[in-house]
C-alpha positions in Angstrom: 0.0 0.0 0.0 1.5 3.4 -1.0 2.1 5.9 1.7 1.3 9.5 1.1 3.8 11.7 3.0 2.4 14.9 1.7 5.7 16.2 0.3 5.3 19.4 -1.7 8.3 20.2 -3.9 6.9 23.5 -5.0 5.9 25.1 -1.7 6.1 28.8 -2.8 3.6 30.9 -4.8 5.5 33.4 -6.9 4.7 36.0 -9.5 6.6 36.6 -12.8 7.0 40.3 -13.5 7.7 41.5 -17.0 9.7 44.7 -17.8 7.7 47.5 -19.4 8.5 51.1 -20.0 6.5 54.1 -19.0 6.8 57.7 -20.4 7.5 60.1 -17.5 8.2 63.8 -17.9 9.6 63.4 -21.4 11.7 60.3 -20.6 11.1 56.6 -20.2 11.1 54.8 -16.9 11.4 51.0 -16.5 8.5 49.4 -14.6 7.4 45.9 -14.1 3.9 44.4 -14.4 2.7 40.9 -13.5 2.8 38.4 -16.4 1.9 35.3 -14.4 0.6 35.4 -10.9 0.7 32.8 -8.1 2.4 29.9 -9.8 3.9 27.1 -7.7 7.7 27.1 -7.4 10.5 26.3 -5.1 13.0 29.1 -4.4 16.4 27.8 -3.1 19.9 29.1 -2.7 21.9 28.5 -5.9 24.3 25.6 -5.8 28.1 26.2 -6.0 28.1 24.7 -9.5 25.4 27.2 -10.7 27.3 30.1 -9.1 30.6 29.1 -10.7 28.9 28.7 -14.1 27.6 32.3 -14.0 30.8 33.7 -12.3 32.7 32.5 -15.4 30.5 34.9 -17.4 30.9 37.8 -14.9 27.3 37.4 -13.6 26.2 36.8 -10.0 23.5 34.4 -9.2 22.2 33.9 -5.6 19.1 31.7 -6.1 17.6 29.0 -8.3 13.8 28.9 -8.8 12.3 25.6 -9.8 8.8 25.3 -11.3 6.9 22.8 -13.4 4.5 25.5 -14.6 4.5 26.4 -18.3 5.9 29.9 -18.3 7.4 32.4 -20.7 10.3 34.2 -19.1 13.1 36.3 -20.5 16.4 37.4 -19.0 15.7 40.6 -17.0 12.2 39.6 -15.9 11.7 39.6 -12.1 10.3 36.9 -9.9 8.5 38.1 -6.8 8.1 36.0 -3.7 6.3 38.0 -1.1 8.5 41.1 -0.6 11.6 39.5 -2.1 12.6 40.1 -5.7 14.8 38.1 -8.0 16.2 39.2 -11.4 16.4 36.3 -13.9 19.8 35.7 -15.5 19.1 32.3 -17.1 16.5 29.6 -17.6 16.5 26.0 -18.8 14.2 23.0 -18.9 16.0 20.4 -16.9 13.3 17.6 -17.3 15.0 14.6 -18.9 13.8 12.5 -21.8 10.9 14.8 -22.7 8.8 14.2 -19.6 7.0 17.5 -19.3 8.8 20.5 -18.0 10.9 21.3 -14.9 12.2 24.8 -15.3 15.4 26.0 -13.5 15.4 29.8 -13.3 18.7 31.2 -12.1 18.5 34.6 -10.5 20.1 37.3 -8.4 18.1 38.5 -5.4 17.5 42.3 -5.7 18.2 44.2 -2.5 18.3 47.9 -1.7 16.6 49.2 -4.9 13.4 50.9 -5.7 11.8 48.7 -8.2 8.5 50.2 -9.6 5.9 47.5 -9.9 2.8 48.5 -12.0 -0.2 46.5 -10.9 -2.6 46.7 -13.9 
């Protein structure tokens, strides 16, 4: 008889924010608006292998976000987890042998900035 241990490998609900521009006082200002809200994911510190991979390209990655949701993300998009923000540096489908999707989104946690989020 199988035992259900109730293990949830995607315990977080995150929002993908897409970069948009807004005209302000004759210039343009970067803003972010929700593209996909409340999709399941797991946010974890990046492994040393992932950090080294990006360091060799002069990029800093602090976290990896895993999700099996079908998403469209581009480098520079932002993932929001509560009040925490993560700027995407790379993404890949790490599911093997064509069994669905398991996305690995490598990101830098954004701290100490004023990111303008436009909730449309």
